[in-house]
MARDO-924193 format. One record per residue: residue number from 1; chain; x, z, y of N, C-alpha, C in turn. Coordinates in steps of 0.001 Angstrom, whole numbers, plus 524288, in hexadecimal, padded with zeros to 5 digits. Each point is the difference from the previous one (the first is absolute). Layout:
<pt><resi>NUM</resi><chain>A</chain><n_u>X</n_u><n_w>Z</n_w><n_v>Y</n_v><ca_u>X</ca_u><ca_w>Z</ca_w><ca_v>Y</ca_v><c_u>X</c_u><c_w>Z</c_w><c_v>Y</c_v></pt>
...
//
This chain:
<pt><resi>1</resi><chain>A</chain><n_u>7E8FE</n_u><n_w>7B912</n_w><n_v>80881</n_v><ca_u>802F8</ca_u><ca_w>8023D</ca_w><ca_v>80458</ca_v><c_u>80577</c_u><c_w>7FD8C</c_w><c_v>7FFEE</c_v></pt>
<pt><resi>2</resi><chain>A</chain><n_u>801BA</n_u><n_w>7FE58</n_w><n_v>80486</n_v><ca_u>80529</ca_u><ca_w>7FD9E</ca_w><ca_v>8005B</ca_v><c_u>8043F</c_u><c_w>8041B</c_w><c_v>7FF78</c_v></pt>
<pt><resi>3</resi><chain>A</chain><n_u>804A4</n_u><n_w>7FE34</n_w><n_v>7FE6D</n_v><ca_u>8045A</ca_u><ca_w>80396</ca_w><ca_v>7FF15</ca_v><c_u>80156</c_u><c_w>8034E</c_w><c_v>804BE</c_v></pt>
<pt><resi>4</resi><chain>A</chain><n_u>80095</n_u><n_w>7FD7A</n_w><n_v>80476</n_v><ca_u>80166</ca_u><ca_w>802F2</ca_w><ca_v>804C4</ca_v><c_u>7FBC4</c_u><c_w>803CF</c_w><c_v>80187</c_v></pt>
<pt><resi>5</resi><chain>A</chain><n_u>7FB32</n_u><n_w>7FE56</n_w><n_v>7FF7F</n_v><ca_u>7FBA3</ca_u><ca_w>80372</ca_w><ca_v>8015A</ca_v><c_u>7FFEB</c_u><c_w>804B5</c_w><c_v>7FC52</c_v></pt>
<pt><resi>6</resi><chain>A</chain><n_u>800FB</n_u><n_w>7FF1F</n_w><n_v>7FAEB</n_v><ca_u>8002D</ca_u><ca_w>80444</ca_w><ca_v>7FC3D</ca_v><c_u>80450</c_u><c_w>803D5</c_w><c_v>8016E</c_v></pt>
<pt><resi>7</resi><chain>A</chain><n_u>80499</n_u><n_w>7FDDF</n_w><n_v>80147</n_v><ca_u>80472</ca_u><ca_w>80353</ca_w><ca_v>8016C</ca_v><c_u>7FEB4</c_u><c_w>80348</c_w><c_v>804CD</c_v></pt>
<pt><resi>8</resi><chain>A</chain><n_u>7FDCF</n_u><n_w>7FDA0</n_w><n_v>803F6</n_v><ca_u>7FEA7</ca_u><ca_w>802E5</ca_w><ca_v>804C5</ca_v><c_u>7FBBD</c_u><c_w>80406</c_w><c_v>7FEF4</c_v></pt>
<pt><resi>9</resi><chain>A</chain><n_u>7FC35</n_u><n_w>7FE94</n_w><n_v>7FCCB</n_v><ca_u>7FBB6</ca_u><ca_w>8039B</ca_w><ca_v>7FED5</ca_v><c_u>801ED</c_u><c_w>804C4</c_w><c_v>7FCFF</c_v></pt>
<pt><resi>10</resi><chain>A</chain><n_u>8034A</n_u><n_w>7FF25</n_w><n_v>7FC14</n_v><ca_u>801EA</ca_u><ca_w>80481</ca_w><ca_v>7FCFC</ca_v><c_u>803CC</c_u><c_w>80339</c_w><c_v>80343</c_v></pt>
<pt><resi>11</resi><chain>A</chain><n_u>802E2</n_u><n_w>7FD81</n_w><n_v>80385</n_v><ca_u>80368</ca_u><ca_w>802FD</ca_w><ca_v>8038C</ca_v><c_u>7FCC6</c_u><c_w>803DC</c_w><c_v>8032E</c_v></pt>
<pt><resi>12</resi><chain>A</chain><n_u>7FBB5</n_u><n_w>7FE1E</n_w><n_v>80239</n_v><ca_u>7FC99</ca_u><ca_w>80368</ca_w><ca_v>80320</ca_v><c_u>7FDB1</c_u><c_w>80467</c_w><c_v>7FCB3</c_v></pt>
<pt><resi>13</resi><chain>A</chain><n_u>7FE70</n_u><n_w>7FEB8</n_w><n_v>7FB3F</n_v><ca_u>7FDDA</ca_u><ca_w>8040A</ca_w><ca_v>7FC8A</ca_v><c_u>8041C</c_u><c_w>80421</c_w><c_v>7FECB</c_v></pt>
<pt><resi>14</resi><chain>A</chain><n_u>804D4</n_u><n_w>7FE51</n_w><n_v>7FF40</n_v><ca_u>80442</ca_u><ca_w>803AE</ca_w><ca_v>7FEDC</ca_v><c_u>8012B</c_u><c_w>80356</c_w><c_v>804C7</c_v></pt>
<pt><resi>15</resi><chain>A</chain><n_u>80077</n_u><n_w>7FD8F</n_w><n_v>80482</n_v><ca_u>80127</ca_u><ca_w>802E5</ca_w><ca_v>804CE</ca_v><c_u>7FBDD</c_u><c_w>8042A</c_w><c_v>80103</c_v></pt>
<pt><resi>16</resi><chain>A</chain><n_u>7FB16</n_u><n_w>7FE8E</n_w><n_v>7FF2D</n_v><ca_u>7FBAF</ca_u><ca_w>803A1</ca_w><ca_v>800FD</ca_v><c_u>7FEA4</c_u><c_w>80357</c_w><c_v>7FB41</c_v></pt>
<pt><resi>17</resi><chain>A</chain><n_u>802E0</n_u><n_w>7FF3B</n_w><n_v>7FBC1</n_v><ca_u>7FF28</ca_u><ca_w>802DA</ca_w><ca_v>7FB1C</ca_v><c_u>7FA49</c_u><c_w>7FFDB</c_w><c_v>7FE45</c_v></pt>
<pt><resi>18</resi><chain>A</chain><n_u>7FDBD</n_u><n_w>7FB57</n_w><n_v>80030</n_v><ca_u>7FA9B</ca_u><ca_w>7FF3B</ca_w><ca_v>7FE4B</ca_v><c_u>80006</c_u><c_w>7FE9F</c_w><c_v>7FA2E</c_v></pt>
<pt><resi>19</resi><chain>A</chain><n_u>7FF46</n_u><n_w>803F3</n_w><n_v>7FCD9</n_v><ca_u>8005F</ca_u><ca_w>7FF78</ca_w><ca_v>7FA55</ca_v><c_u>7FC35</c_u><c_w>7FBE8</c_w><c_v>7FDED</c_v></pt>
<pt><resi>20</resi><chain>A</chain><n_u>7FB29</n_u><n_w>80016</n_w><n_v>801D4</n_v><ca_u>7FC23</ca_u><ca_w>7FC40</ca_w><ca_v>7FE16</ca_v><c_u>801B4</c_u><c_w>7FA61</c_w><c_v>8011B</c_v></pt>
<pt><resi>21</resi><chain>A</chain><n_u>80208</n_u><n_w>7FF09</n_w><n_v>804A2</n_v><ca_u>801D4</ca_u><ca_w>7FABF</ca_w><ca_v>80159</ca_v><c_u>804C5</c_u><c_w>7FE7D</c_w><c_v>7FCBF</c_v></pt>
<pt><resi>22</resi><chain>A</chain><n_u>8038F</n_u><n_w>803A5</n_w><n_v>7FF3E</n_v><ca_u>804A2</ca_u><ca_w>7FEF2</ca_w><ca_v>7FCD3</ca_v><c_u>7FE57</c_u><c_w>7FE64</c_w><c_v>7FA7F</c_v></pt>
<pt><resi>23</resi><chain>A</chain><n_u>7FC5A</n_u><n_w>802DC</n_w><n_v>7FDC4</n_v><ca_u>7FE22</ca_u><ca_w>7FEC5</ca_w><ca_v>7FABC</ca_v><c_u>7FD6E</c_u><c_w>7FAA2</c_w><c_v>7FFEE</c_v></pt>
<pt><resi>24</resi><chain>A</chain><n_u>7FCD5</n_u><n_w>7FEEC</n_w><n_v>803E7</n_v><ca_u>7FD50</ca_u><ca_w>7FAF1</ca_w><ca_v>80042</ca_v><c_u>803E6</c_u><c_w>7FB78</c_w><c_v>8005B</c_v></pt>
<pt><resi>25</resi><chain>A</chain><n_u>803EC</n_u><n_w>8007B</n_w><n_v>80359</n_v><ca_u>803E4</ca_u><ca_w>7FBD8</ca_w><ca_v>8007C</ca_v><c_u>80361</c_u><c_w>7FF9A</c_w><c_v>7FB28</c_v></pt>
<pt><resi>26</resi><chain>A</chain><n_u>800C7</n_u><n_w>80448</n_w><n_v>7FD4B</n_v><ca_u>8031A</ca_u><ca_w>7FFEA</ca_w><ca_v>7FB2E</ca_v><c_u>7FD2A</c_u><c_w>7FD16</c_w><c_v>7FBA3</c_v></pt>
<pt><resi>27</resi><chain>A</chain><n_u>7FAEA</n_u><n_w>7FFB9</n_w><n_v>80064</n_v><ca_u>7FCF3</ca_u><ca_w>7FD29</ca_w><ca_v>7FC14</ca_v><c_u>8005B</c_u><c_w>7FA17</c_w><c_v>800B6</c_v></pt>
<pt><resi>28</resi><chain>A</chain><n_u>8018E</n_u><n_w>7FE52</n_w><n_v>8049E</n_v><ca_u>7FFFA</ca_u><ca_w>7FA5D</ca_w><ca_v>80123</ca_v><c_u>80548</c_u><c_w>7FE27</c_w><c_v>80220</c_v></pt>
<pt><resi>29</resi><chain>A</chain><n_u>8041B</n_u><n_w>8012E</n_w><n_v>7FD29</n_v><ca_u>8053D</ca_u><ca_w>7FE5E</ca_w><ca_v>801AA</ca_v><c_u>8006E</c_u><c_w>7FA18</c_w><c_v>7FF41</c_v></pt>
<pt><resi>30</resi><chain>A</chain><n_u>8012F</n_u><n_w>7FD38</n_w><n_v>8042D</n_v><ca_u>80063</ca_u><ca_w>7FA49</ca_w><ca_v>7FF82</ca_v><c_u>80510</c_u><c_w>7FE58</c_w><c_v>7FD54</c_v></pt>
<pt><resi>31</resi><chain>A</chain><n_u>80033</n_u><n_w>7FB1D</n_w><n_v>7FE73</n_v><ca_u>804D8</ca_u><ca_w>7FDBF</ca_w><ca_v>7FDEF</ca_v><c_u>8035E</c_u><c_w>7FE50</c_w><c_v>8049F</c_v></pt>
<pt><resi>32</resi><chain>A</chain><n_u>804FE</n_u><n_w>80112</n_w><n_v>7FF9F</n_v><ca_u>80393</ca_u><ca_w>7FEB3</ca_w><ca_v>80436</ca_v><c_u>803CA</c_u><c_w>7FBC5</c_w><c_v>7FE34</c_v></pt>
<pt><resi>33</resi><chain>A</chain><n_u>800E2</n_u><n_w>7FC1D</n_w><n_v>80352</n_v><ca_u>803B8</ca_u><ca_w>7FBD4</ca_w><ca_v>7FEDA</ca_v><c_u>8052C</c_u><c_w>800F7</c_w><c_v>802BD</c_v></pt>
<pt><resi>34</resi><chain>A</chain><n_u>7FFD1</n_u><n_w>8032E</n_w><n_v>80403</n_v><ca_u>80490</ca_u><ca_w>80109</ca_w><ca_v>80344</ca_v><c_u>80297</c_u><c_w>8051B</c_w><c_v>7FE47</c_v></pt>
<pt><resi>35</resi><chain>A</chain><n_u>8051B</n_u><n_w>7FFDB</n_w><n_v>7FF09</n_v><ca_u>802D2</ca_u><ca_w>80498</ca_w><ca_v>7FE1F</ca_v><c_u>7FFB0</c_u><c_w>8047D</c_w><c_v>803E3</c_v></pt>
<pt><resi>36</resi><chain>A</chain><n_u>8006D</n_u><n_w>7FEE0</n_w><n_v>80505</n_v><ca_u>7FFC8</ca_u><ca_w>80425</ca_w><ca_v>803F2</ca_v><c_u>7FAB3</c_u><c_w>802BB</c_w><c_v>7FFDF</c_v></pt>
<pt><resi>37</resi><chain>A</chain><n_u>7FBD5</n_u><n_w>7FD01</n_w><n_v>7FF87</n_v><ca_u>7FAC7</ca_u><ca_w>8025A</ca_w><ca_v>7FFB7</ca_v><c_u>7FF65</c_u><c_w>80339</c_w><c_v>7FB03</c_v></pt>
<pt><resi>38</resi><chain>A</chain><n_u>8023D</n_u><n_w>7FE27</n_w><n_v>7FBB5</n_v><ca_u>7FFD1</ca_u><ca_w>802F1</ca_w><ca_v>7FB1B</ca_v><c_u>802BE</c_u><c_w>80543</c_w><c_v>8009D</c_v></pt>
<pt><resi>39</resi><chain>A</chain><n_u>80481</n_u><n_w>7FFF2</n_w><n_v>8027C</n_v><ca_u>802EE</ca_u><ca_w>804D1</ca_w><ca_v>800D3</ca_v><c_u>7FD0F</c_u><c_w>803B6</c_w><c_v>8039C</c_v></pt>
<pt><resi>40</resi><chain>A</chain><n_u>7FD9B</n_u><n_w>7FDCD</n_w><n_v>80404</n_v><ca_u>7FCDE</ca_u><ca_w>8032C</ca_w><ca_v>80398</ca_v><c_u>7FB6B</c_u><c_w>8026D</c_w><c_v>7FD1A</c_v></pt>
<pt><resi>41</resi><chain>A</chain><n_u>7FD4C</n_u><n_w>7FCDE</n_w><n_v>7FCDF</n_v><ca_u>7FB88</ca_u><ca_w>801F7</ca_w><ca_v>7FCFC</ca_v><c_u>801C6</c_u><c_w>80445</c_w><c_v>7FC39</c_v></pt>
<pt><resi>42</resi><chain>A</chain><n_u>8046E</n_u><n_w>7FF3D</n_w><n_v>7FD8D</n_v><ca_u>8020A</ca_u><ca_w>803EB</ca_w><ca_v>7FC58</ca_v><c_u>80111</c_u><c_w>80528</c_w><c_v>802C9</c_v></pt>
<pt><resi>43</resi><chain>A</chain><n_u>80267</n_u><n_w>7FFBB</n_w><n_v>80490</n_v><ca_u>80122</ca_u><ca_w>804C1</ca_w><ca_v>80301</ca_v><c_u>7FAF6</c_u><c_w>802AE</c_w><c_v>801BE</c_v></pt>
<pt><resi>44</resi><chain>A</chain><n_u>7FC31</n_u><n_w>7FCED</n_w><n_v>8019C</n_v><ca_u>7FB07</ca_u><ca_w>80238</ca_w><ca_v>801B9</ca_v><c_u>7FD17</c_u><c_w>8028E</c_w><c_v>7FB74</c_v></pt>
<pt><resi>45</resi><chain>A</chain><n_u>80027</n_u><n_w>7FD87</n_w><n_v>7FB7C</n_v><ca_u>7FD6D</ca_u><ca_w>8023F</ca_w><ca_v>7FB6D</ca_v><c_u>802A0</c_u><c_w>80523</c_w><c_v>7FE88</c_v></pt>
<pt><resi>46</resi><chain>A</chain><n_u>8051F</n_u><n_w>80037</n_w><n_v>80074</n_v><ca_u>802D0</ca_u><ca_w>804E1</ca_w><ca_v>7FEE1</ca_v><c_u>7FE56</c_u><c_w>80444</c_w><c_v>803D1</c_v></pt>
<pt><resi>47</resi><chain>A</chain><n_u>7FF9D</n_u><n_w>7FEBB</n_w><n_v>80510</n_v><ca_u>7FE49</ca_u><ca_w>803D6</ca_w><ca_v>803E4</ca_v><c_u>7FA6F</c_u><c_w>801C0</c_w><c_v>7FEE5</c_v></pt>
<pt><resi>48</resi><chain>A</chain><n_u>7FCAD</n_u><n_w>7FC41</n_w><n_v>7FE9F</n_v><ca_u>7FA8A</ca_u><ca_w>80144</ca_w><ca_v>7FEC9</ca_v><c_u>7FFBB</c_u><c_w>803B5</c_w><c_v>7FB5A</c_v></pt>
<pt><resi>49</resi><chain>A</chain><n_u>8032F</n_u><n_w>7FEFC</n_w><n_v>7FC1A</n_v><ca_u>80033</ca_u><ca_w>8035A</ca_w><ca_v>7FB62</ca_v><c_u>801A9</c_u><c_w>80589</c_w><c_v>8016F</c_v></pt>
<pt><resi>50</resi><chain>A</chain><n_u>803C8</n_u><n_w>8007C</n_w><n_v>80373</n_v><ca_u>801D5</ca_u><ca_w>80526</ca_w><ca_v>801B5</ca_v><c_u>7FBC1</c_u><c_w>802F5</c_w><c_v>802EF</c_v></pt>
<pt><resi>51</resi><chain>A</chain><n_u>7FD09</n_u><n_w>7FD3E</n_w><n_v>80336</n_v><ca_u>7FBB7</ca_u><ca_w>8027A</ca_w><ca_v>802EB</ca_v><c_u>7FBD1</c_u><c_w>801EF</c_w><c_v>7FC34</c_v></pt>
<pt><resi>52</resi><chain>A</chain><n_u>7FEAE</n_u><n_w>7FCCD</n_w><n_v>7FC26</n_v><ca_u>7FC12</ca_u><ca_w>8018C</ca_w><ca_v>7FC26</ca_v><c_u>801F2</c_u><c_w>804AA</c_w><c_v>7FCDF</c_v></pt>
<pt><resi>53</resi><chain>A</chain><n_u>804EF</n_u><n_w>7FFF5</n_w><n_v>7FE7E</n_v><ca_u>8024C</ca_u><ca_w>80468</ca_w><ca_v>7FD17</ca_v><c_u>7FFC3</c_u><c_w>804FC</c_w><c_v>80342</c_v></pt>
<pt><resi>54</resi><chain>A</chain><n_u>80143</n_u><n_w>7FF99</n_w><n_v>80510</n_v><ca_u>7FFC8</ca_u><ca_w>80484</ca_w><ca_v>80384</ca_v><c_u>7FA6A</c_u><c_w>80225</c_w><c_v>80048</c_v></pt>
<pt><resi>55</resi><chain>A</chain><n_u>7FC31</n_u><n_w>7FC82</n_w><n_v>8003F</n_v><ca_u>7FA85</ca_u><ca_w>801A3</ca_w><ca_v>8003D</ca_v><c_u>7FE62</c_u><c_w>802A1</c_w><c_v>7FADB</c_v></pt>
<pt><resi>56</resi><chain>A</chain><n_u>801D5</n_u><n_w>7FDE3</n_w><n_v>7FBAA</n_v><ca_u>7FED8</ca_u><ca_w>80267</ca_w><ca_v>7FAED</ca_v><c_u>8024C</c_u><c_w>8057D</c_w><c_v>7FFB6</c_v></pt>
<pt><resi>57</resi><chain>A</chain><n_u>804BA</n_u><n_w>800A1</n_w><n_v>801FD</n_v><ca_u>80274</ca_u><ca_w>80530</ca_w><ca_v>80006</ca_v><c_u>7FCD5</c_u><c_w>803DB</c_w><c_v>8033A</c_v></pt>
<pt><resi>58</resi><chain>A</chain><n_u>7FE16</n_u><n_w>7FE37</n_w><n_v>80484</n_v><ca_u>7FCBB</ca_u><ca_w>80360</ca_w><ca_v>8034B</ca_v><c_u>7FB11</c_u><c_w>8019E</c_w><c_v>7FD14</c_v></pt>
<pt><resi>59</resi><chain>A</chain><n_u>7FD85</n_u><n_w>7FC3B</n_w><n_v>7FD63</n_v><ca_u>7FB3B</ca_u><ca_w>80125</ca_w><ca_v>7FD1C</ca_v><c_u>80105</c_u><c_w>803C9</c_w><c_v>7FB85</c_v></pt>
<pt><resi>60</resi><chain>A</chain><n_u>80466</n_u><n_w>7FF5E</n_w><n_v>7FD60</n_v><ca_u>8015B</ca_u><ca_w>8039F</ca_w><ca_v>7FBC5</ca_v><c_u>800B4</c_u><c_w>8058A</c_w><c_v>8020E</c_v></pt>
<pt><resi>61</resi><chain>A</chain><n_u>8026D</n_u><n_w>8008E</n_w><n_v>80478</n_v><ca_u>800B4</ca_u><ca_w>8052D</ca_w><ca_v>80262</ca_v><c_u>7FAB3</c_u><c_w>80264</c_w><c_v>8014F</c_v></pt>
<pt><resi>62</resi><chain>A</chain><n_u>7FC92</n_u><n_w>7FCDF</n_w><n_v>8023E</n_v><ca_u>7FAC6</ca_u><ca_w>801EB</ca_w><ca_v>80152</ca_v><c_u>7FCF6</c_u><c_w>80186</c_w><c_v>7FB1B</c_v></pt>
<pt><resi>63</resi><chain>A</chain><n_u>8008C</n_u><n_w>7FCFF</n_w><n_v>7FBD5</n_v><ca_u>7FD56</ca_u><ca_w>8014C</ca_w><ca_v>7FB1F</ca_v><c_u>80214</c_u><c_w>8051A</c_w><c_v>7FDC4</c_v></pt>
<pt><resi>64</resi><chain>A</chain><n_u>8050B</n_u><n_w>800E1</n_w><n_v>80063</n_v><ca_u>8023F</ca_u><ca_w>804E9</ca_w><ca_v>7FE30</ca_v><c_u>7FDE7</c_u><c_w>8049F</c_w><c_v>8032D</c_v></pt>
<pt><resi>65</resi><chain>A</chain><n_u>7FF86</n_u><n_w>7FF42</n_w><n_v>80514</n_v><ca_u>7FDD1</ca_u><ca_w>80423</ca_w><ca_v>80353</ca_v><c_u>7FA69</c_u><c_w>8013C</c_w><c_v>7FE62</c_v></pt>
<pt><resi>66</resi><chain>A</chain><n_u>7FCF8</n_u><n_w>7FBEE</n_w><n_v>7FEF3</n_v><ca_u>7FA95</ca_u><ca_w>800CB</ca_w><ca_v>7FE65</ca_v><c_u>7FFC8</c_u><c_w>802E4</c_w><c_v>7FACF</c_v></pt>
<pt><resi>67</resi><chain>A</chain><n_u>8036C</n_u><n_w>7FE88</n_w><n_v>7FC5F</n_v><ca_u>80025</ca_u><ca_w>802B5</ca_w><ca_v>7FAF5</ca_v><c_u>80174</c_u><c_w>805BC</c_w><c_v>800A9</c_v></pt>
<pt><resi>68</resi><chain>A</chain><n_u>8039F</n_u><n_w>8011B</n_w><n_v>80376</n_v><ca_u>8018F</ca_u><ca_w>80577</ca_w><ca_v>800FB</ca_v><c_u>7FB85</c_u><c_w>80314</c_w><c_v>80265</c_v></pt>
<pt><resi>69</resi><chain>A</chain><n_u>7FD47</n_u><n_w>7FDA9</n_w><n_v>803A6</n_v><ca_u>7FB89</ca_u><ca_w>802A3</ca_w><ca_v>80265</ca_v><c_u>7FBC3</c_u><c_w>800ED</c_w><c_v>7FBEF</c_v></pt>
<pt><resi>70</resi><chain>A</chain><n_u>7FEF3</n_u><n_w>7FC15</n_w><n_v>7FCD8</n_v><ca_u>7FC07</ca_u><ca_w>80083</ca_w><ca_v>7FBE2</ca_v><c_u>80185</c_u><c_w>8044C</c_w><c_v>7FC36</c_v></pt>
<pt><resi>71</resi><chain>A</chain><n_u>804EC</n_u><n_w>80026</n_w><n_v>7FE89</n_v><ca_u>801E6</ca_u><ca_w>80412</ca_w><ca_v>7FC69</ca_v><c_u>7FF75</c_u><c_w>80558</c_w><c_v>8026B</c_v></pt>
<pt><resi>72</resi><chain>A</chain><n_u>80126</n_u><n_w>80080</n_w><n_v>804FF</n_v><ca_u>7FFA5</ca_u><ca_w>804F8</ca_w><ca_v>802D2</ca_v><c_u>7FA4D</c_u><c_w>801D3</c_w><c_v>8003F</c_v></pt>
<pt><resi>73</resi><chain>A</chain><n_u>7FC69</n_u><n_w>7FC66</n_w><n_v>800C3</n_v><ca_u>7FA83</ca_u><ca_w>80171</ca_w><ca_v>8008A</ca_v><c_u>7FD7E</c_u><c_w>80163</c_w><c_v>7FAD2</c_v></pt>
<pt><resi>74</resi><chain>A</chain><n_u>80239</n_u><n_w>7FE40</n_w><n_v>7FBC1</n_v><ca_u>7FDC0</ca_u><ca_w>8013F</ca_w><ca_v>7FACC</ca_v><c_u>801BF</c_u><c_w>80521</c_w><c_v>7FE2F</c_v></pt>
//
């Protein structure tokens, strides 16, 4: 995958908060020769990380709710 195509693809995944796509693109980060592209990729990876962290927080909250319900039912 070319650098520009990777950047555009991960941008779309971030905008749409598609976790599976973000993870997939994170597995295949290309090498960058251009400093501007490197900086762009770094910023995008940071945004992707924040989205994944937000999703993890949501899942943790849901797991806590399930544990509370399970505890209540026992």
